[in-house]
LODRENZA-141460 format. One record per residue: residue in one letter; residue number from 1; x, y, z of N, C-alpha, C, O, CB in turn. Coordinates in pm, 1 decimal. Atoms other than C-alpha are relative to their C-alpha. Glycine has a CB too. Layout:
N
+---------+-----+----------+----------+----------+----------+----------+----------+----------+----------+----------+----------+----------+----------+----------+----------+----------+
: residuo : num :      n.u :      n.v :      n.w :     ca.u :     ca.v :     ca.w :      c.u :      c.v :      c.w :      o.u :      o.v :      o.w :     cb.u :     cb.v :     cb.w :
+---------+-----+----------+----------+----------+----------+----------+----------+----------+----------+----------+----------+----------+----------+----------+----------+----------+
:       A : NUM :        X :        Y :        Z :        X :        Y :        Z :        X :        Y :        Z :        X :        Y :        Z :        X :        Y :        Z :
...
+---------+-----+----------+----------+----------+----------+----------+----------+----------+----------+----------+----------+----------+----------+----------+----------+----------+
***
This chain:
92
+---------+-----+----------+----------+----------+----------+----------+----------+----------+----------+----------+----------+----------+----------+----------+----------+----------+
: residuo : num :      n.u :      n.v :      n.w :     ca.u :     ca.v :     ca.w :      c.u :      c.v :      c.w :      o.u :      o.v :      o.w :     cb.u :     cb.v :     cb.w :
+---------+-----+----------+----------+----------+----------+----------+----------+----------+----------+----------+----------+----------+----------+----------+----------+----------+
:       X :   1 :     71.2 :     34.0 :   -124.4 :  12101.5 :   8319.9 :   6568.1 :    107.1 :    -26.8 :    126.7 :    215.9 :    -82.0 :    110.1 :    -92.7 :   -135.0 :    -30.1 :
:       X :   2 :    -81.4 :     13.4 :   -121.0 :  12249.5 :   8319.7 :   6922.0 :     -8.3 :   -136.4 :     53.8 :   -108.0 :   -206.0 :     34.7 :    -41.3 :     97.5 :    104.9 :
:       X :   3 :      2.0 :    114.5 :    -71.2 :  12346.9 :   8026.6 :   7117.6 :    -61.8 :     -8.5 :    142.5 :   -112.5 :   -106.7 :    196.7 :    123.8 :    -36.5 :      4.6 :
:       X :   4 :     63.5 :    -28.5 :   -147.1 :  12238.4 :   8177.2 :   7456.7 :    -30.8 :    133.7 :     13.2 :     28.3 :    215.3 :    -57.5 :     92.9 :    -34.5 :    120.8 :
:       X :   5 :     32.8 :   -154.0 :    -22.7 :  12084.9 :   8502.6 :   7578.3 :    -48.9 :      7.2 :    141.1 :   -100.4 :    -89.8 :    196.8 :   -118.0 :     63.1 :   -106.0 :
:       X :   6 :     41.4 :    -53.7 :   -124.5 :  12012.2 :   8684.9 :   7903.4 :    -80.4 :    108.3 :    -21.9 :    -50.7 :    197.1 :   -101.7 :    105.5 :     35.6 :     83.6 :
:       X :   7 :    105.9 :   -128.7 :      2.6 :  11715.5 :   8920.5 :   7951.2 :     17.9 :     67.2 :    126.9 :      3.0 :      4.2 :    231.6 :   -166.1 :    -41.3 :    -15.2 :
:       X :   8 :    -32.8 :    -70.3 :   -106.1 :  11800.7 :   9195.6 :   8183.4 :   -106.5 :     87.3 :     41.3 :   -105.4 :    207.3 :     13.9 :    113.4 :     66.5 :    -22.3 :
:       X :   9 :    129.4 :    -76.4 :    -50.5 :  11471.2 :   9302.3 :   8341.2 :     17.7 :     97.7 :     82.6 :    -73.9 :    178.4 :     98.0 :    -91.1 :    -76.9 :     65.7 :
:       X :  10 :    -19.0 :   -114.3 :   -106.6 :  11616.0 :   9526.7 :   8593.4 :     42.1 :    137.8 :    -70.1 :     27.5 :    245.1 :    -11.5 :    120.4 :    -43.5 :    111.4 :
:       X :  11 :    -21.3 :   -114.8 :     71.6 :  11730.6 :   9770.1 :   8327.4 :    -87.0 :     41.0 :   -107.7 :   -129.8 :    -43.7 :   -186.1 :    114.2 :     -6.5 :    -45.7 :
:       X :  12 :    103.0 :    -52.3 :     88.0 :  11508.9 :   9991.6 :   8120.0 :     69.9 :    121.7 :    -65.6 :    131.6 :    204.5 :      1.5 :   -138.7 :     39.0 :     79.7 :
:       X :  13 :    -48.9 :   -127.1 :     66.3 :  11614.3 :  10247.1 :   7849.8 :   -134.2 :     58.7 :    -63.6 :   -214.1 :    -13.9 :   -122.8 :    124.8 :    -29.5 :   -119.3 :
:       X :  14 :    114.0 :    -95.0 :     40.7 :  11351.1 :  10513.5 :   7759.5 :     48.2 :     86.4 :   -108.3 :    135.2 :    171.8 :    -91.0 :    -51.4 :     90.6 :    119.7 :
:       X :  15 :    -56.7 :    -98.0 :    115.6 :  11393.8 :  10672.7 :   7414.9 :   -158.2 :     39.3 :    -69.6 :   -240.2 :    -49.3 :    -93.7 :    130.9 :    -95.1 :   -131.4 :
:       X :  16 :    103.8 :    -46.9 :     73.7 :  11111.6 :  10872.1 :   7250.8 :   -143.4 :    -79.5 :     42.4 :   -219.9 :   -136.7 :    -35.3 :     41.1 :    -17.6 :   -152.0 :
:       X :  17 :    121.9 :     67.7 :    -77.8 :  10834.8 :  10737.0 :   7498.8 :    -12.7 :   -161.4 :    -27.8 :   -116.4 :   -222.8 :     -2.6 :   -146.6 :     74.4 :    -50.3 :
:       X :  18 :    -11.3 :    154.5 :      5.4 :  10938.2 :  10366.1 :   7416.6 :     84.0 :    -45.1 :    110.7 :    181.2 :     20.3 :    148.5 :     62.0 :    -53.4 :   -135.5 :
:       X :  19 :    -86.0 :     67.8 :    -97.6 :  11073.7 :  10146.4 :   7675.4 :     66.6 :   -112.8 :    -67.6 :      2.0 :   -194.3 :   -133.3 :    -77.9 :    -49.2 :    122.2 :
:       X :  20 :    -95.1 :    116.1 :     57.1 :  11359.1 :   9911.3 :   7564.9 :     63.0 :    -71.1 :    109.4 :    109.0 :    -12.8 :    207.5 :    117.7 :     54.1 :    -94.9 :
:       X :  21 :    -57.7 :     94.6 :    -88.6 :  11482.3 :   9617.6 :   7746.6 :    110.3 :    -76.5 :    -60.0 :     94.8 :   -151.2 :   -156.6 :    -99.5 :    -89.4 :     47.7 :
:       X :  22 :   -110.3 :     79.7 :     67.2 :  11828.0 :   9484.5 :   7686.5 :     15.6 :   -131.8 :     17.1 :     -5.9 :   -178.7 :    128.8 :    113.8 :     43.2 :     30.0 :
:       X :  23 :    -13.1 :    146.6 :     -1.0 :  11894.4 :   9127.9 :   7604.3 :    165.8 :     -6.8 :    -30.9 :    214.3 :     60.3 :   -122.0 :   -108.6 :    -83.0 :   -123.7 :
:       X :  24 :   -135.9 :     45.3 :     45.4 :  12264.7 :   9001.7 :   7599.9 :      0.4 :   -133.0 :    -68.7 :    -35.5 :   -234.5 :     -9.2 :     93.9 :     -8.1 :    116.5 :
:       X :  25 :      5.9 :    113.5 :     82.2 :  12297.1 :   8754.4 :   7331.8 :    163.7 :    -40.8 :    -18.7 :    254.3 :     42.0 :    -28.5 :    -84.8 :     36.6 :   -146.3 :
:       X :  26 :   -147.4 :     46.7 :     25.8 :  12623.0 :   8534.0 :   7285.0 :      2.2 :   -123.6 :    -95.9 :   -100.1 :   -190.8 :   -108.4 :     75.2 :    -41.7 :    142.8 :
:       X :  27 :    -36.9 :     96.8 :     86.2 :  12756.1 :   8287.8 :   7047.0 :    140.4 :    -60.2 :     41.0 :    233.1 :     10.5 :     80.7 :     -1.6 :     56.8 :   -137.4 :
:       X :  28 :   -120.0 :     59.3 :     -9.3 :  13023.2 :   8030.1 :   7083.9 :     87.3 :     11.6 :   -118.6 :     32.2 :      0.6 :   -228.1 :    -19.5 :   -127.6 :     31.2 :
:       X :  29 :    -71.5 :    -25.1 :    127.2 :  13304.9 :   8086.5 :   6842.1 :     78.1 :   -133.4 :    -10.8 :     80.0 :   -217.2 :     79.3 :     98.9 :    139.7 :      0.8 :
:       X :  30 :    -59.6 :    127.6 :     22.9 :  13511.5 :   7812.5 :   6681.2 :    113.8 :    -20.0 :     87.8 :    141.8 :   -135.2 :    120.7 :     40.3 :    -15.9 :   -138.2 :
:       X :  31 :   -117.0 :     34.7 :    -86.4 :  13819.6 :   7867.0 :   6902.5 :    -45.5 :    -15.4 :    156.3 :     34.7 :    -13.1 :    249.6 :    114.9 :    118.2 :    -15.8 :
:       X :  32 :     31.9 :     36.4 :   -131.9 :  13609.3 :   7800.1 :   7203.7 :    -45.7 :    117.6 :     69.4 :   -128.8 :     92.1 :    156.6 :    111.7 :    -61.9 :     69.1 :
:       X :  33 :     45.9 :   -131.9 :    -64.4 :  13546.8 :   8166.4 :   7324.5 :   -126.3 :     34.1 :    -42.3 :   -174.3 :    -13.4 :   -145.2 :     87.5 :    115.2 :    -28.4 :
:       X :  34 :    133.9 :    -42.8 :     12.8 :  13220.5 :   8332.3 :   7349.6 :     -1.6 :    151.4 :    -36.3 :     66.2 :    227.9 :     32.3 :    -77.5 :    -29.3 :    130.3 :
:       X :  35 :      2.9 :   -147.0 :     17.7 :  13135.4 :   8682.6 :   7181.6 :   -145.6 :     39.7 :     36.0 :   -239.4 :    -37.6 :     16.8 :     42.1 :     46.4 :   -153.4 :
:       X :  36 :    132.5 :    -35.7 :    -42.5 :  12843.8 :   8872.1 :   7308.8 :    -34.5 :    144.0 :    -45.8 :     58.7 :    224.3 :    -48.3 :    -11.4 :    -13.6 :    153.1 :
:       X :  37 :     63.0 :   -129.9 :     30.9 :  12633.5 :   9183.9 :   7198.8 :   -125.7 :     -1.4 :     60.2 :   -182.4 :   -102.5 :    101.8 :    -13.1 :     29.7 :   -145.8 :
:       X :  38 :    125.9 :    -53.5 :    -62.8 :  12335.2 :   9361.5 :   7326.0 :   -112.0 :     49.9 :    -96.1 :    -93.2 :    141.5 :   -176.1 :     37.2 :    114.8 :     89.3 :
:       X :  39 :    113.5 :    -50.3 :     75.2 :  11990.4 :   9394.2 :   7168.6 :    -94.3 :     58.2 :     75.5 :   -130.8 :      7.4 :    181.5 :    -61.0 :    -94.1 :    -72.6 :
:       X :  40 :    109.8 :    -73.3 :    -72.3 :  11735.7 :   9641.2 :   7268.4 :   -123.0 :    -18.8 :    -60.7 :   -149.3 :     21.9 :   -173.9 :     22.1 :    142.6 :      9.2 :
:       X :  41 :    134.2 :     25.7 :     54.9 :  11392.4 :   9528.1 :   7234.4 :   -120.7 :     64.7 :     64.4 :   -133.5 :     55.2 :    186.5 :    -22.1 :   -138.5 :      2.5 :
:       X :  42 :    106.2 :    -81.0 :    -56.1 :  11071.9 :   9741.6 :   7279.0 :    -84.7 :    -78.2 :     95.5 :   -124.8 :   -189.2 :     60.5 :    -85.2 :     57.0 :   -108.2 :
:       X :  43 :     92.5 :     81.4 :    -90.3 :  10864.7 :   9629.4 :   7580.1 :   -114.9 :    -53.9 :    -44.5 :   -146.9 :   -166.8 :     -7.0 :    -40.0 :     67.4 :    101.0 :
:       X :  44 :    122.8 :     47.5 :     62.4 :  10554.4 :   9594.5 :   7393.7 :      7.6 :    -64.5 :   -126.7 :    -94.9 :    -97.9 :   -186.0 :    -85.4 :    101.4 :    -15.3 :
:       X :  45 :    -19.0 :     73.1 :    125.1 :  10721.4 :   9432.3 :   7085.4 :     16.3 :    102.7 :   -104.6 :    -11.1 :    222.1 :    -92.2 :   -117.5 :    -96.8 :    -32.8 :
:       X :  46 :    -42.1 :    -94.0 :    124.9 :  10826.8 :   9570.6 :   6752.5 :    155.9 :    -15.4 :    -11.9 :    228.1 :    -91.9 :     52.0 :    -42.6 :    172.2 :     24.6 :
:       X :  47 :   -148.8 :     -1.6 :     34.3 :  11167.4 :   9651.2 :   6605.7 :     87.1 :     55.1 :     92.6 :     61.1 :    163.6 :    144.5 :     25.5 :     68.7 :   -116.4 :
:       X :  48 :    -99.2 :    -45.3 :    -96.7 :  11462.7 :   9684.0 :   6823.9 :    131.3 :     32.1 :    -75.8 :    136.6 :     37.2 :   -198.6 :     23.5 :   -109.3 :    111.8 :
:       X :  49 :   -150.4 :    -16.9 :     59.9 :  11837.7 :   9751.8 :   6761.0 :     98.1 :    -83.1 :     73.1 :     67.1 :   -150.8 :    171.1 :     54.2 :    152.8 :      8.9 :
:       X :  50 :    -91.8 :     98.7 :    -55.7 :  12154.7 :   9577.2 :   6836.5 :    136.3 :     62.9 :    -22.8 :    159.3 :    132.1 :   -122.0 :    -14.3 :   -146.4 :    -68.1 :
:       X :  51 :   -118.2 :    -57.0 :     28.6 :  12506.4 :   9669.5 :   6886.9 :     91.2 :   -114.4 :    -66.8 :     52.0 :   -229.4 :    -86.6 :     59.2 :     63.4 :    129.0 :
:       X :  52 :   -103.9 :     96.0 :     57.4 :  12812.8 :   9502.1 :   6735.2 :     54.5 :    -72.3 :    126.3 :     12.6 :    -48.0 :    239.5 :    124.4 :     79.4 :    -87.5 :
:       X :  53 :    -66.0 :     57.5 :   -117.4 :  13030.5 :   9280.9 :   6950.1 :     39.8 :     77.7 :    109.9 :    115.0 :    173.8 :     93.6 :    106.1 :    -59.6 :    -36.0 :
:       X :  54 :    -37.6 :    -89.9 :   -121.9 :  13060.3 :   9413.3 :   7303.4 :    123.2 :    -65.3 :     62.7 :    217.0 :      3.0 :    103.9 :   -124.5 :     12.6 :    114.3 :
:       X :  55 :   -102.6 :     62.2 :    -84.4 :  13284.3 :   9153.5 :   7456.8 :     31.6 :   -156.3 :    -66.0 :    -47.8 :   -213.6 :   -140.5 :    -59.7 :     -5.7 :    165.6 :
:       X :  56 :    -39.3 :    119.7 :     21.7 :  13456.0 :   8834.6 :   7402.0 :     56.2 :    -81.6 :    134.2 :    156.6 :    -36.1 :    188.9 :     95.9 :     13.9 :   -105.3 :
:       X :  57 :    -34.6 :     59.8 :   -115.5 :  13495.9 :   8596.6 :   7695.1 :     36.3 :   -147.5 :    -21.9 :     16.3 :   -206.3 :   -128.1 :   -106.9 :     16.8 :     94.5 :
:       X :  58 :    -49.8 :    155.3 :     25.0 :  13635.7 :   8240.4 :   7754.8 :   -103.0 :    -91.6 :     18.2 :    -78.6 :   -206.7 :    -17.9 :    113.9 :    -48.4 :     95.6 :
:       X :  59 :    112.2 :    102.9 :      4.4 :  13310.1 :   8069.8 :   7816.5 :   -136.0 :     72.9 :     48.1 :   -128.5 :    189.8 :     86.1 :     36.8 :   -132.7 :    100.6 :
:       X :  60 :    152.1 :    -59.8 :    -10.2 :  12924.2 :   8149.3 :   7873.9 :      1.4 :     43.8 :    150.8 :    -50.9 :    151.7 :    178.5 :   -137.0 :   -123.5 :    -36.4 :
:       X :  61 :      9.9 :    -47.1 :   -138.3 :  12968.3 :   8168.8 :   8256.0 :     64.1 :    147.6 :     16.4 :     16.7 :    231.0 :     93.5 :     74.2 :   -105.7 :     95.7 :
:       X :  62 :    -82.0 :   -123.2 :      3.0 :  13215.2 :   8459.6 :   8197.1 :    -80.5 :    113.3 :    -58.8 :    -87.0 :    225.5 :     -8.6 :    130.4 :    -20.8 :    -81.9 :
:       X :  63 :    104.3 :    -95.5 :     45.7 :  12959.3 :   8623.5 :   7963.4 :   -111.3 :     54.1 :     96.4 :   -145.3 :    172.4 :     98.3 :    -67.1 :    -63.1 :   -107.0 :
:       X :  64 :     95.0 :    -24.6 :   -102.7 :  12699.8 :   8604.7 :   8241.9 :     50.5 :     85.0 :     98.9 :    -22.6 :    173.6 :    143.4 :    -44.6 :   -117.1 :     59.3 :
:       X :  65 :    -65.2 :    -88.0 :   -110.4 :  12934.4 :   8763.3 :   8493.8 :     15.0 :    123.3 :    -63.8 :    -24.9 :    222.5 :     -2.8 :    141.0 :    -50.6 :     58.0 :
:       X :  66 :    -28.2 :   -129.6 :     57.4 :  13033.8 :   9031.7 :   8247.2 :   -148.2 :     71.6 :      6.8 :   -165.8 :    174.6 :     71.8 :     67.0 :    -13.5 :   -160.0 :
:       X :  67 :    127.1 :    -59.6 :     16.9 :  12667.2 :   9105.6 :   8172.5 :    -63.7 :     61.7 :    128.9 :   -111.7 :    174.9 :    133.7 :    -88.5 :   -101.1 :    -55.8 :
:       X :  68 :     59.0 :    -40.5 :   -139.6 :  12549.9 :   9120.3 :   8543.0 :     78.2 :    102.8 :     91.9 :     33.5 :    155.6 :    193.8 :    -13.8 :   -127.9 :     83.4 :
:       X :  69 :    -72.1 :    -99.5 :    -65.7 :  12832.5 :   9341.6 :   8642.0 :    -10.6 :    151.3 :    -71.6 :     46.5 :    249.9 :    -24.8 :    146.1 :    -51.4 :      6.4 :
:       X :  70 :      5.3 :   -122.3 :     68.4 :  12730.9 :   9617.5 :   8375.8 :    -92.3 :     99.2 :     72.7 :   -198.6 :     53.9 :    115.1 :    -44.3 :    -23.2 :   -140.9 :
:       X :  71 :     64.1 :   -112.9 :    -47.8 :  12601.7 :   9956.0 :   8515.1 :    -92.0 :     52.2 :    -99.0 :    -60.3 :     36.6 :   -216.9 :     93.0 :     98.5 :     39.5 :
:       X :  72 :    110.7 :    -61.6 :     59.4 :  12283.5 :  10132.9 :   8386.0 :     63.7 :     86.1 :   -109.7 :     16.5 :     88.4 :   -223.4 :    -87.7 :     81.2 :    104.0 :
:       X :  73 :    -64.7 :    -97.6 :     91.9 :  12522.2 :  10388.8 :   8221.2 :     59.0 :    -70.4 :   -117.5 :     62.2 :    -22.6 :   -230.9 :    109.4 :     80.8 :     71.4 :
:       X :  74 :    -61.0 :     77.7 :    123.6 :  12687.2 :  10127.7 :   8013.5 :    -90.6 :    -36.4 :    -93.7 :    -53.5 :    -41.5 :   -210.9 :     67.3 :   -122.9 :     34.3 :
:       X :  75 :    106.5 :     33.0 :     98.6 :  12357.5 :  10026.9 :   7855.8 :    -51.9 :    115.2 :    -56.0 :   -108.6 :     97.1 :   -163.8 :   -109.4 :    -76.2 :     55.9 :
:       X :  76 :     26.3 :   -118.4 :     73.3 :  12282.5 :  10386.9 :   7773.2 :    103.3 :     20.4 :   -113.8 :     65.6 :     38.5 :   -229.6 :     -1.0 :    117.8 :     94.2 :
:       X :  77 :    -88.0 :     -7.3 :    111.5 :  12591.1 :  10411.6 :   7579.1 :     -8.9 :   -105.3 :   -109.6 :      6.7 :    -78.2 :   -228.6 :    127.9 :     -0.8 :     49.5 :
:       X :  78 :     20.6 :    133.3 :     85.7 :  12536.0 :  10052.9 :   7430.2 :   -123.8 :     39.7 :    -82.6 :   -119.5 :     15.8 :   -203.3 :    -28.9 :   -149.1 :     96.9 :
:       X :  79 :    109.9 :    -28.6 :     78.0 :  12188.8 :  10181.5 :   7323.2 :     28.1 :    104.0 :   -109.9 :     -9.9 :     83.8 :   -225.2 :   -106.5 :     43.3 :     86.4 :
:       X :  80 :    -49.2 :    -74.5 :     95.0 :  12332.8 :  10471.5 :   7153.8 :     80.6 :    -30.9 :   -111.3 :     71.5 :     28.6 :   -218.7 :     49.7 :     71.6 :     50.1 :
:       X :  81 :    -73.3 :     52.1 :    118.1 :  12581.4 :  10278.0 :   6952.6 :    -85.5 :    -92.8 :    -68.0 :    -59.5 :   -116.0 :   -186.0 :    131.0 :    -67.4 :     35.4 :
:       X :  82 :    102.0 :     83.3 :    101.0 :  12295.8 :  10044.7 :   6838.0 :    -92.8 :     62.2 :    -62.4 :   -151.2 :      2.0 :   -152.5 :    -74.7 :    -98.6 :     58.4 :
:       X :  83 :     81.8 :    -72.0 :     60.4 :  12081.4 :  10325.6 :   6750.0 :     84.6 :     55.1 :   -133.0 :     38.7 :     52.9 :   -247.2 :    -55.8 :    104.4 :     99.5 :
:       X :  84 :    -91.0 :    -30.1 :    113.7 :  12384.6 :  10458.8 :   6538.4 :     13.3 :    -78.9 :    -97.8 :      7.6 :    -38.3 :   -213.9 :    114.0 :     16.8 :     32.5 :
:       X :  85 :    -50.6 :    111.4 :     76.7 :  12470.3 :  10129.8 :   6399.1 :   -144.1 :    -26.0 :    -95.2 :   -133.8 :    -37.0 :   -217.4 :     56.6 :   -141.8 :    109.1 :
:       X :  86 :    117.9 :     20.9 :     86.1 :  12089.8 :  10075.3 :   6278.5 :    -20.9 :    125.7 :    -95.2 :    -75.8 :    114.6 :   -204.8 :   -130.5 :    -24.9 :     91.4 :
:       X :  87 :     27.7 :   -126.0 :     82.0 :  12080.2 :  10424.7 :   6141.9 :    102.7 :    -18.6 :   -134.6 :     61.2 :      8.0 :   -247.4 :     36.4 :    152.3 :     98.7 :
:       X :  88 :    -92.0 :     -5.7 :     97.1 :  12406.8 :  10365.7 :   5933.1 :    -42.8 :   -117.5 :   -108.0 :    -29.1 :   -108.0 :   -230.0 :    145.6 :    -15.5 :     64.9 :
:       X :  89 :     48.7 :    119.7 :     75.4 :  12262.8 :  10020.8 :   5817.9 :   -108.3 :     22.5 :    -96.3 :   -113.6 :    -28.6 :   -208.2 :    -46.3 :   -100.5 :     91.1 :
:       X :  90 :    122.2 :    -21.5 :     83.7 :  11931.3 :  10159.1 :   5698.3 :     38.9 :    108.5 :   -105.9 :    -35.3 :    131.6 :   -201.4 :   -130.0 :     47.9 :     91.7 :
:       X :  91 :    -13.0 :   -107.9 :    119.8 :  12097.5 :  10439.2 :   5491.4 :     92.5 :    -74.6 :   -115.0 :    133.1 :     -9.8 :   -211.5 :     81.8 :    157.6 :     58.1 :
:       X :  92 :    -70.7 :     46.8 :    104.9 :  12290.7 :  10181.4 :   5287.2 :    -85.0 :    -48.1 :   -103.0 :    -36.7 :    -94.4 :   -206.3 :     87.3 :    -95.1 :     39.1 :
+---------+-----+----------+----------+----------+----------+----------+----------+----------+----------+----------+----------+----------+----------+----------+----------+----------+
***
């Protein structure tokens, strides 16, 4: 479970007629830094997919700054990574 999260309403990823909204989740680590990943959740509910760690930042404010600076093309690549990871995990 994440310690904090940001919902990025201004970004939409469309795949196979489903609209996904990215959420950036973050956890505080034992060393005081924060790690963050992106989860893509279908707009109408249902199963989504998530990336592995996308960044490590010194604090949550830095995670917010990082997330707000991401361009739509970054989320497109992150979505592809998340789908590939979900595919690999389901085949195990």
